[in-house]
C-alpha positions, -999 to 999 in steps of 0.1 A, spaced: 0 0 0 12 35 -9 -2 65 8 5 99 -9 -3 130 11 -10 162 -9 -14 197 6 -45 216 -5 -53 199 -38 -46 169 -60 -17 172 -85 -25 181 -122 -32 151 -144 -40 125 -117 -64 99 -131 -81 76 -105 -105 59 -130 -143 61 -133 -151 47 -98 -133 66 -69 -136 57 -32 -139 89 -12 -140 97 26 -135 128 47 -121 136 81 -135 166 100 -132 181 135 -166 167 144 -200 158 130 -215 193 125 -205 206 90 -214 241 100 -191 241 131 -165 214 124 -140 221 97 -131 197 69 -95 186 74 -88 158 51 -102 140 20 -91 104 11 -94 89 -23 -86 55 -39 -90 40 -73 -93 6 -57 -58 -5 -65 -47 -7 -29 -32 28 -28 -46 60 -14 -43 97 -20 -49 121 9 -56 158 5 -50 178 37 -65 213 41 -53 242 63 -89 248 73 -88 283 59 -85 277 22 -105 252 2 -95 263 -33 -88 229 -48 -97 230 -85 -84 196 -94 -101 178 -65 -134 197 -71 -133 188 -108 -129 151 -100 -156 151 -73 -181 169 -96 -174 149 -127 -206 132 -139 -187 104 -155 -171 94 -122 -189 74 -96 -180 86 -61 -180 56 -37 -187 64 0 -195 46 32 -223 68 49 -223 92 19 -250 114 35 -224 130 58 -195 132 33 -217 146 5 -229 173 29 -194 182 41 -180 184 5 -210 205 -6 -205 229 24 -167 234 22 -159 227 -15 -192 238 -31 -194 207 -51 -224 184 -58 -212 148 -58 -231 129 -84 -233 101 -92 -229 85 -58 -228 50 -43 -231 44 -6 -220 10 8 -239 17 41 -272 22 23 -265 -9 2 -258 -29 33 -290 -18 50 -310 -28 20 -296 -64 18 -281 -72 52 -315 -71 69 -304 -99 92 -283 -75 113 -282 -39 126 -244 -37 123 -237 -17 91 -204 0 100 -174 -2 77 -156 -24 101 -185 -48 103 -188 -49 65 -151 -56 60 -151 -83 86 -182 -102 72 -179 -97 35 -141 -95 30 -127 -113 61 -107 -82 71 -103 -68 106 -100 -30 105 -86 -9 133 -106 22 144 -81 33 169 -74 67 152 -111 75 145 -113 100 173 -80 119 169 -70 155 161 -74 157 123 -68 195 125 -31 190 135 -6 206 111 12 173 108 -7 140 106 10 110 121 17 79 102 -10 61 122 -35 88 112 -26 85 76 -28 47 76 -62 49 93 -75 75 69 -64 54 39 -80 23 53 -114 40 50 -112 40 12 -90 10 3 -118 -16 5 -149 2 -7 -145 -11 -43 -144 -47 -31 -174 -41 -8 -193 -25 -37 -188 -57 -58 -200 -79 -30 -230 -57 -22 -240 -53 -59 -242 -91 -61 -264 -92 -30 -286 -63 -42 -292 -81 -75 -299 -114 -57 -326 -97 -35 -341 -77 -64 -332 -44 -48 -306 -29 -73 -331 -4 -87 -342 7 -52 -306 12 -42 -299 33 -73 -329 55 -64 -317 60 -29 -282 69 -42 -297 95 -65 -315 111 -36 -284 115 -15 -274 150 -26 -309 162 -18 -307 145 16 -274 162 23 -289 196 13 -318 190 38 -292 182 65 -273 214 58 -305 235 57 -316 224 92 -337 192 87 -311 167 98 -332 153 126 -366 157 110 -383 131 88 -402 154 63 -420 123 49 -436 115 83 -472 125 91 
């Protein structure tokens, strides 16, 4: 595994293919309060690219172009949060999107454990460490352990997508999943606009 850390933006000419695994690290779970610190990307080849921000400037034209490219599928785990964060800080609308957490909830109805660690353990036979999940992502210098943790969040999403796509097809829920994925940018906009805890479809 190779981890490449970039400051502020991706380099010119970087091609990660037409399905890119994406994740973000922030200072907390409120996009309006907690700054975006890091974005992780992988093409599924076992390597990861990390883009670290200074939390003052988010002018990243190469990254923004990649995330907003309609010909590139952006692959997330819990896309609802990441899509909202990327919209708020980078001003990009991530489409099309695939979310392994939503896919898991649609087909792994025999469990309520849909975290990335749970998926990797069951579907891929991998044990992930979450030791660095709650760490200071706003630090000027990220430790090797932080970088390794951040990279691990995107390295396996392509493999999970393949397994989950097979299960979705088997259960006849591929179309339902696709419609859920299409709605994610709107769901993220609702969160940012103040309806994060309100089910607007309820009575």
